[in-house]
N, C-alpha and C positions, 0 to 999 in steps of 0.2 A: 602531517602525514595522515593517509586515510589507510583503514585495513578492511579487505572486504571479503566476504564469505557468501555462499550461495548453494542452494539445494533446488534441483531441477525435478520436475515432473514428480511432486508430492501429491497424493490422493486425498486431496481436500479442495472446497471450491475457495476462489480468491477472497471470497467475501467474508467467509469465516476466518480465514489466516489475516485478513487485514484486522479484525476485532483484536487479536491477540496483540499483532504489532504496534497497533494503536496505543497499547499498555505500557510499552517500553521506550516508545521514540522521546531522545532527548534526556534519557535516565544514563546515570552512571552504570557501570557494567555489572557492578556487585548487587546494586539495586534492581537491574533489569534481570538478574538470574534468580533472587529471591523473589520477584513477582512471578517468573514463569514457573518456579518450582511450585507454588502455591495455587496455580491456575488450573481449575480443573478441566478445561477443554481438551478434547483428544491431539488438537495440534501443536499445543505447548512444548510436550517434549520434544518434537522436531524442531521447533523454532528455538529452542534452548540449546541444541545441539548444533545449529547454524551459528548460533552466538560464542557458544565455545570454540567453535572453530575460527570463528575472527579474531578471537581473544589468541589463540595460539597461532594463527599468524602474525599478529603484531609481537609476540613473543618469541617466534622464531626468527623475525627481522632484528629484533633487537640484540638476540645472542649471535646468531651466526652471520649475519650480513654486517654488523657494528652500527646500526641506526640507533639513536639515543631516543628510546620510547620508555616512558613510566607507565607500566601496565595498570596502574592503581588509578592514572588521572584519564583513562579510557571513558568514553560515554558513546551512546549510540545516537550517531549523527543521521542515519538513513535507514529505515525498515520498510521494505516494499514487497508486496505480494503481488506480482503480473500473472495473468492468465496463461495456462499453458494449453499444450492440445486438448480436444475435447473428443471422448469416447462415445459413439453413437450406439444406442442399446435399443432393443426392442422388448416391450412387454405386452404378452398375450393379452386380448382384450374380449369381450362378450360378442357372441355371433360371429367369431372368424376373424375379428378385427385385430389389429396390432397398434400399439400407444407407441411413440418413440419417446426416449428420453436422453439426457446427456450426463456423462459421467465427467466431472471437470477436475482439471488438474492445475496445479499452481508452481510458480517459480518464487522462491521467497529468495530475496536479498539482503542482506545486513552490512551497513559500512559503519565503522568505528573510526572515531578521530580523539586526539589527546586535547586534554584542557590546557591551557597556557595557564602561568601563575596566577592571573587576574580574574580566573574563571571562566573566560569565554574561549571558544575556539578560534584557531587562525583563519578557518575558513569564514566563520561570522563575522569576524573583525574586518575582513578584506571586505565582505559584501556589503557592510554597513557603511564604510568609507566611499566605496564606489556605487552607493544608491544612486539612483537617476530622481531628480527632483518631481515633487508630487505635483499631479495636473488638478485642475479643478473639475468637479462633477458636472457633466452636461444635464443640463435639466431637459425631462423628456415631456414632449408635449402629447396630449390626448389625442387617440386616433380619430379619424373623421367618421361621422356617422354615415351608415349606409342608406340609400334609399329604399322606402318599404318595397317588398315584393309585390309584383301585381298579380291580382287573383285571377286564376284559371276560370274561364267562363264554363269551358266545356262545351259538349254538343248540345243544342237547345233540345228539348222534347216537343214533338209536334202534338197539338191538342185537337 
């Protein structure tokens, strides 16, 4: 079972958010929380808030809905930072001109899953059994050489 949480329209570029999300992908929730606590970037508290929300979603389902979930065995299955809308702004430039720049936004999404007793998640176990056979790599040939360019004679000068 997967438990999701997301934050939309976060005022940080997706590239900066992905740097922090790559630190917690595949880790246990407790390790991910500790990593985010001691990460010095400005987006780390927002990512930690989304991670805490996903854990609370799992906790809610285990207590209220009767789903059997062990919160201690949760790990970060996916952590994605998608690009949100951009705000176009103008900065004054010399000689009456204006330079345009963009303020980027991010949609952060974190998905948690529960590890089985053998240590792998149910989704990864199903994916390994249903994996397609590996194809052989195709050898690439070198591109053909182009003919040399003709020299331009231009207009001849009269002497």
